[in-house]
C-alpha positions as CSV (number, residue, x, y, z in Angstrom):
1,M,113.6,109.0,91.4
2,G,116.2,109.3,94.1
3,M,116.9,112.9,92.9
4,I,113.2,113.8,93.3
5,T,112.9,112.5,96.8
6,G,116.3,113.8,97.8
7,L,115.6,117.4,96.6
8,T,112.2,117.3,98.3
9,R,113.7,116.0,101.5
10,M,116.3,118.8,101.5
11,W,113.7,121.4,100.8
12,L,111.2,120.3,103.5
13,T,113.8,119.5,106.2
14,R,115.8,122.7,105.4
15,S,118.9,120.6,105.4
16,A,121.2,118.6,103.1
17,K,121.5,116.0,105.9
18,P,120.0,112.7,104.9
19,F,117.9,110.4,107.1
20,V,120.6,108.4,108.9
21,F,119.7,105.0,110.4
22,T,122.3,103.5,112.7
23,N,122.7,100.1,114.4
24,E,121.9,101.3,118.0
25,F,118.9,101.7,120.1
26,D,117.4,102.6,123.5
27,E,116.7,99.7,125.9
28,R,114.0,101.8,127.4
29,L,111.7,103.4,124.8
30,P,110.3,106.9,125.9
31,F,106.7,106.2,124.8
32,E,105.1,107.4,128.0
33,E,105.5,111.1,126.8
34,C,103.5,110.4,123.6
35,E,99.9,111.2,123.2
36,G,97.7,109.4,120.7
37,L,100.0,106.4,120.8
38,G,99.0,103.3,118.8
39,L,100.3,99.7,118.8
40,Y,101.2,97.4,116.0
41,I,102.1,93.6,116.2
42,H,103.6,91.7,113.2
43,I,103.0,88.0,112.6
44,P,105.3,87.0,109.6
45,F,103.9,83.6,108.8
46,C,102.0,82.6,105.6
47,R,100.7,79.3,104.2
48,S,102.2,80.3,100.8
49,I,104.3,83.3,99.7
50,C,102.7,85.8,97.2
51,N,105.4,87.0,94.9
52,F,104.1,90.6,94.7
53,C,104.0,91.1,98.5
54,P,106.9,93.3,99.9
55,Y,106.2,92.7,103.6
56,C,108.3,90.6,106.0
57,K,106.9,87.0,105.8
58,I,108.1,83.4,105.8
59,P,106.4,80.0,105.2
60,Y,104.4,78.8,108.3
61,S,106.1,76.3,110.6
62,E,104.2,75.3,113.8
63,E,107.4,75.0,115.8
64,L,108.9,78.3,114.6
65,C,105.6,80.1,115.1
66,R,105.5,78.8,118.7
67,R,109.0,80.1,119.3
68,Y,108.2,83.4,117.7
69,I,105.1,84.0,119.7
70,D,107.0,83.2,122.9
71,A,109.6,85.8,121.9
72,L,106.9,88.3,120.9
73,I,105.3,88.1,124.3
74,K,108.7,88.7,125.9
75,E,109.3,91.8,123.7
76,I,105.9,93.2,124.7
77,H,106.8,92.8,128.4
78,M,110.4,94.2,127.9
79,A,109.3,97.3,126.0
80,G,105.9,97.9,127.6
81,G,107.0,97.3,131.1
82,S,109.8,99.9,131.0
83,A,107.6,102.9,131.8
84,G,105.7,101.5,134.8
85,G,101.9,101.6,135.0
86,R,99.5,101.1,132.1
87,K,99.7,103.6,129.2
88,R,96.5,104.6,127.4
89,V,96.8,103.9,123.7
90,T,94.4,104.4,120.8
91,S,94.4,101.1,118.9
92,L,96.2,97.9,118.3
93,Y,96.7,96.4,114.8
94,F,97.9,92.9,113.9
95,G,99.5,92.7,110.5
96,G,101.6,90.1,108.6
97,G,102.0,87.7,107.1
98,T,98.8,86.0,108.1
99,P,98.0,86.8,111.8
100,A,95.2,84.2,111.9
101,L,97.8,81.5,111.8
102,A,98.5,82.5,115.4
103,A,94.8,82.9,116.3
104,G,95.1,80.2,119.0
105,R,97.5,82.3,120.9
106,L,95.9,85.7,120.3
107,A,94.3,85.9,123.7
108,E,97.7,85.2,125.3
109,I,99.3,88.0,123.3
110,L,96.5,90.4,124.2
111,D,96.9,89.4,127.9
112,A,100.5,90.6,127.7
113,V,99.5,93.8,125.9
114,N,96.8,94.5,128.5
115,E,99.3,94.3,131.3
116,H,101.0,97.5,130.1
117,F,98.4,99.3,127.9
118,I,94.8,100.3,127.9
119,I,93.4,100.2,124.4
120,T,90.6,102.8,123.8
121,E,89.7,102.6,120.1
122,G,89.7,98.9,119.3
123,I,91.8,96.0,118.0
124,G,92.3,95.2,114.3
125,V,93.5,92.0,112.6
126,E,94.4,91.4,108.9
127,L,93.0,88.2,107.4
128,H,93.5,86.1,104.4
129,P,90.2,85.2,102.7
130,D,90.8,81.6,103.5
131,D,90.6,82.5,107.2
132,V,87.2,84.2,107.0
133,T,85.3,81.3,108.5
134,E,82.9,81.3,111.4
135,P,85.2,79.5,113.9
136,V,88.1,81.9,113.2
137,L,85.9,85.0,113.3
138,L,84.4,83.8,116.6
139,A,87.9,83.2,118.1
140,L,88.9,86.7,117.1
141,K,85.8,88.3,118.4
142,N,86.0,86.4,121.7
143,A,89.6,87.6,122.1
144,G,88.5,91.2,121.9
145,V,89.1,92.0,118.2
146,T,86.7,94.8,116.9
147,K,88.0,95.4,113.3
148,I,89.1,93.0,110.6
149,S,90.8,93.7,107.2
150,I,90.5,91.0,104.5
151,G,93.2,90.9,101.8
152,I,91.0,90.2,98.8
153,Q,93.2,92.0,96.2
154,S,90.5,91.4,93.5
155,F,87.4,89.3,93.2
156,R,88.0,88.9,89.5
157,E,89.8,85.7,88.6
158,K,91.9,87.2,85.9
159,Y,93.6,89.4,88.4
160,Q,93.9,86.7,91.0
161,A,95.7,84.7,88.4
162,V,98.0,87.7,87.6
163,L,98.8,87.9,91.3
164,G,99.3,84.2,91.7
165,R,96.4,83.7,94.1
166,K,93.3,81.5,94.0
167,S,89.8,82.8,93.5
168,V,87.7,84.1,96.4
169,D,84.4,82.5,97.3
170,H,82.5,85.6,98.1
171,S,79.3,83.7,99.0
172,A,81.1,81.8,101.8
173,L,82.8,85.1,102.8
174,S,79.5,86.8,103.0
175,K,77.9,84.0,105.0
176,A,80.7,84.0,107.6
177,L,80.6,87.8,108.0
178,K,76.8,87.7,108.6
179,A,77.3,85.1,111.3
180,V,79.9,87.1,113.2
181,S,79.8,90.9,113.3
182,F,82.6,93.4,113.8
183,E,82.7,97.2,114.1
184,T,84.7,97.5,110.9
185,V,84.9,94.9,108.1
186,S,87.5,96.2,105.6
187,M,88.4,94.6,102.3
188,D,91.7,95.4,100.6
189,F,92.1,95.7,96.8
190,I,95.0,96.4,94.5
191,F,94.5,99.0,91.7
192,A,96.7,99.9,88.7
193,L,97.2,96.3,87.6
194,P,97.9,95.7,83.9
195,G,94.8,96.3,81.8
196,Q,92.6,97.0,84.8
197,S,89.6,99.2,84.0
198,F,87.3,101.4,86.0
199,E,84.6,98.7,85.6
200,D,86.9,96.1,87.0
201,L,87.6,98.1,90.1
202,K,84.0,99.3,90.5
203,S,82.7,95.7,90.4
204,D,85.2,94.8,93.2
205,V,84.1,97.7,95.3
206,E,80.4,97.0,94.8
207,L,80.8,93.3,95.5
208,A,82.8,94.1,98.7
209,F,80.0,96.2,100.1
210,R,77.4,93.6,99.1
211,S,79.5,90.8,100.8
212,G,79.6,92.4,104.2
213,A,82.3,95.1,104.1
214,N,81.6,98.6,105.5
215,H,85.1,99.8,104.5
216,V,87.3,99.3,101.4
217,A,91.0,100.1,100.8
218,I,92.2,100.4,97.2
219,Y,96.0,100.3,97.3
220,P,98.2,101.0,94.2
221,F,100.3,98.1,92.9
222,I,104.0,99.0,93.5
223,D,106.8,97.1,91.7
224,F,109.3,96.6,94.4
225,T,112.8,95.6,93.2
226,F,113.3,92.8,95.7
227,T,110.0,90.9,94.9
228,S,109.8,88.3,92.1
229,S,106.5,89.5,90.7
230,P,106.4,89.7,86.9
231,V,103.6,92.3,87.0
232,K,104.5,95.8,85.8
233,A,103.0,99.0,87.2
234,M,100.4,100.9,85.2
235,P,101.6,104.1,83.4
236,K,101.0,107.4,85.3
237,K,98.2,108.9,83.1
238,E,96.2,105.7,83.2
239,K,96.7,105.4,86.9
240,R,95.5,108.9,87.5
241,R,92.4,108.4,85.4
242,L,91.6,105.2,87.3
243,L,92.2,106.7,90.8
244,D,90.1,109.8,89.9
245,A,87.3,107.7,88.5
246,I,87.0,105.3,91.4
247,T,87.3,108.2,93.9
248,K,84.5,110.1,92.2
249,Y,82.4,107.0,92.0
250,C,82.8,106.3,95.7
251,L,82.0,109.9,96.7
252,D,79.0,110.0,94.4
253,K,77.7,106.9,96.1
254,G,77.9,108.7,99.4
255,Y,80.9,106.7,100.8
256,I,83.1,108.5,103.2
257,R,86.7,109.1,102.2
258,S,88.9,108.4,105.3
259,S,92.3,108.4,103.5
260,I,93.9,108.6,100.1
261,W,92.8,105.0,99.3
262,T,90.0,104.1,101.8
263,F,86.3,104.6,101.7
264,S,83.6,103.6,104.1
265,S,79.8,103.2,104.0
266,E,79.5,104.0,107.7
267,K,81.1,107.0,109.6
268,T,82.4,104.9,112.4
269,A,84.1,102.3,110.1
270,R,87.8,102.9,110.1
271,Y,90.9,100.8,109.6
272,S,94.4,102.3,109.4
273,S,97.5,101.5,111.2
274,M,99.3,104.3,109.4
275,T,97.6,107.5,110.3
276,R,98.7,107.7,113.9
277,D,101.0,110.4,115.4
278,N,103.1,107.9,117.4
279,F,103.2,104.1,117.6
280,L,105.0,101.2,119.2
281,G,105.7,98.2,117.0
282,F,106.3,94.6,118.2
283,G,107.5,91.7,116.2
284,C,109.8,91.0,113.3
285,S,110.2,94.0,111.0
286,A,107.8,96.1,113.1
287,T,108.5,99.9,113.3
288,T,108.2,102.3,116.2
289,L,107.6,106.0,115.7
290,L,108.1,108.3,118.7
291,K,108.5,112.0,119.2
292,R,112.3,112.0,118.6
293,Q,113.1,108.7,117.0
294,F,112.0,106.0,114.6
295,K,113.2,102.4,115.0
296,I,112.7,99.2,113.0
297,N,113.1,95.6,114.2
298,T,115.2,93.0,112.4
299,F,113.6,91.2,109.5
300,S,115.1,87.9,110.5
301,V,112.8,85.7,112.5
302,E,115.7,83.6,113.8
303,E,117.7,86.7,114.9
304,Y,114.6,88.2,116.3
305,C,114.1,85.2,118.6
306,R,117.8,85.0,119.4
307,R,118.1,88.7,120.4
308,I,115.0,88.5,122.7
309,D,116.1,85.2,124.3
310,G,119.4,87.1,125.1
311,G,117.4,89.8,127.0
312,Q,117.7,92.6,124.4
313,L,115.2,94.4,122.2
314,P,115.3,93.2,118.6
315,T,115.9,96.7,117.1
316,S,118.0,96.6,113.9
317,L,118.2,100.4,113.1
318,T,117.3,103.7,114.8
319,L,116.8,107.2,113.3
320,R,117.2,110.2,115.6
321,F,115.1,113.0,114.2
322,S,115.9,116.6,113.8
323,M,112.8,118.8,114.4
324,W,112.4,119.4,110.7
325,Q,112.7,115.7,109.9
326,R,110.1,114.8,112.5
327,M,107.8,117.5,110.9
328,V,108.2,115.9,107.5
329,Y,107.3,112.4,108.9
330,Y,104.3,113.9,110.7
331,L,103.0,115.7,107.6
332,F,103.6,112.9,105.2
333,W,101.6,110.3,107.2
334,T,99.0,112.7,108.5
335,A,98.3,113.8,104.9
336,Y,97.5,110.2,104.1
337,S,94.2,110.9,105.8
338,T,93.7,113.6,103.0
339,Q,93.7,116.5,105.6
340,V,96.1,118.3,108.0
341,S,94.8,120.2,111.0
342,E,96.7,123.4,112.0
343,A,95.7,122.9,115.7
344,A,96.8,119.3,115.8
345,F,100.2,120.2,114.3
346,E,100.7,123.0,116.8
347,R,99.8,120.8,119.7
348,F,102.3,118.2,118.6
349,F,105.2,120.6,117.8
350,G,104.4,123.7,119.8
351,V,104.8,126.0,116.7
352,P,102.2,127.1,114.1
353,L,102.0,125.1,110.9
354,K,101.9,128.3,108.8
355,K,105.1,129.6,110.4
356,M,107.0,126.4,109.4
357,Y,105.4,125.6,106.0
358,G,103.3,128.6,105.1
359,A,104.9,129.2,101.7
360,E,104.6,125.5,100.7
361,L,100.9,125.4,101.7
362,K,100.1,128.6,99.8
363,A,101.8,127.2,96.7
364,A,99.8,123.9,97.1
365,G,96.6,126.0,97.3
366,L,97.5,128.1,94.2
367,L,98.2,124.8,92.3
368,G,94.8,123.5,93.2
369,M,96.1,120.7,95.4
370,V,94.6,121.8,98.7
371,T,91.7,123.9,100.0
372,H,91.8,125.6,103.4
373,S,88.9,126.3,105.8
374,D,88.3,126.2,109.6
375,G,92.0,125.6,110.2
376,I,92.2,122.4,108.1
377,Y,94.0,121.8,104.8
378,R,92.1,119.3,102.7
379,M,93.4,117.6,99.6
380,T,91.6,118.0,96.3
381,L,91.4,115.1,93.8
382,K,94.5,116.6,92.1
383,G,96.3,116.8,95.4
384,A,95.4,113.2,96.4
385,F,96.7,111.9,93.1
386,Y,100.0,113.8,93.4
387,Y,100.3,112.6,97.0
388,H,99.9,109.1,95.7
389,Y,102.4,109.8,92.9
390,Y,105.0,111.1,95.4
391,E,104.3,108.3,97.8
392,N,105.2,105.9,95.0
393,F,108.6,107.7,94.6
394,Y,109.2,107.7,98.3
395,T,108.4,104.0,98.5
396,L,110.8,103.0,95.7
397,A,113.6,105.4,96.8
398,Y,113.4,104.9,100.5
399,I,111.4,101.9,101.6
400,D,112.5,99.7,98.8
401,K,116.1,100.4,99.5
402,M,115.8,99.9,103.3
403,W,113.7,96.7,103.2
404,G,115.9,95.3,100.4
405,I,119.0,95.7,102.6
406,M,117.3,94.4,105.8
407,R,116.1,91.3,104.0
408,R,119.8,90.5,103.4
409,E,121.2,91.7,106.7
410,A,119.6,91.2,110.1
411,F,121.5,94.1,111.7
412,P,123.0,96.5,109.1
413,E,125.6,98.9,110.5
414,R,124.1,102.1,108.8
415,I,121.7,103.1,106.1
416,E,121.4,106.7,104.7
417,L,118.3,107.7,102.8
């Protein structure tokens, strides 16, 4: 696994140099030079901890949540106020954890954001199904939220049991969503669970759209080494059959594919905090991707609060990109949308895509993984599966290693990937 990702990294970055993350950072982040900048805010609190979830989260405590939100607002002012003036950004996404546990202070957080940024394409919030109630939805809408993403995982009780979650009341869910409307209502599902069939997944997708969703995300189950989940990932051949089958079903139904794992019933329905050229992240474990650097905040809530109270940004690690490394990051996350634009690449880097990766793109075309027309490379079903397959390797070789270390150490000295 490490060998596959290592060889691919060396080939695409034209260098044997690994990605080197060090314990240093810039007090002033050069985000003002970035076009298409997005924002992300992490709220790490949950009522209970799902054993399959790899994200940074801790059990909810009212007092600790209060301290955390105080620190979060300070971080937004510290980082956002460094450029002077208000920067136009595309979107803001709240993730977690369970952001609705801080719904009472959402307007306060957004006031801080709006001091430094002008959001042009809406605000999204992740929700646990228990939080999809009329009062919570009204509070979110009144604060300015335009998109919600509900972590269903599966409507089927056998898979809720496998994942250690309780069943979802889709009737109550549907009733609340009819009472309070949003531009995008997304529902997340996990595929490639043990014994999961196409019919299982199809019934989840159908029920989602009947219950008020106009967007669904079907993410693969990944067996992270640092989680305590007993669930094992589905074998490759079964996973490919399942991904191909649900993709063909969604396309045959007329749903729009907006990324590898997302489909919408309306053209304007979109929910993705990943497919953005640059972004600023606030909060514990949040990442920031800029033109020449990538940084990640500490995973420790206590150390996060302590660092900010001391007047410093809570950055744990920073990666300084070479040009080739930044191109790989750009292509990897842009390809998540299933297509790459030659014009957009050239605008971002100032060089033609074919000049930098012409041979690789030609090979991908000959292998039936991409098609090319009107200056855009589009993934085929085969290409989408192998992107997913490689993303699984990347996740386990890179993200699993980094997050595993950062769970144990608030501020590691150095990580090489």
